[in-house]
C-alpha positions, 0 to 999 in steps of 0.5 A, spaced: 703 176 363 696 174 365 700 168 368 705 174 372 698 177 375 693 170 377 701 168 380 702 174 386 694 174 387 694 167 388 700 169 392 697 174 396 690 170 397 694 164 400 698 168 404 692 170 408 691 163 410 698 163 414 698 163 420 703 168 423 706 168 429 705 173 435 711 178 437 711 175 443 712 168 440 718 171 434 721 175 440 722 167 445 724 163 438 729 168 436 732 168 443 732 160 442 735 161 436 741 164 439 741 161 445 742 153 441 748 158 436 751 159 442 752 152 445 753 148 439 759 154 438 761 153 444 761 145 444 765 146 437 770 151 440 771 145 446 772 139 442 775 142 437 781 144 442 781 137 446 782 134 438 788 139 437 792 138 443 790 130 442 793 132 435 799 134 437 801 130 442 801 124 436 805 129 432 
């Protein structure tokens, strides 16, 4: 049981050394991830439709 307690104490101490992002940074990074995900989804859908149309023409 002391190993678990020691592990939790060390983990808690390490969390104090973490440089946490500010609220503004978190919001900005979240928006960036959502926008990039939307662009990638659009591009994948666009190319999928093009390749599907090309494949239908060959078949």
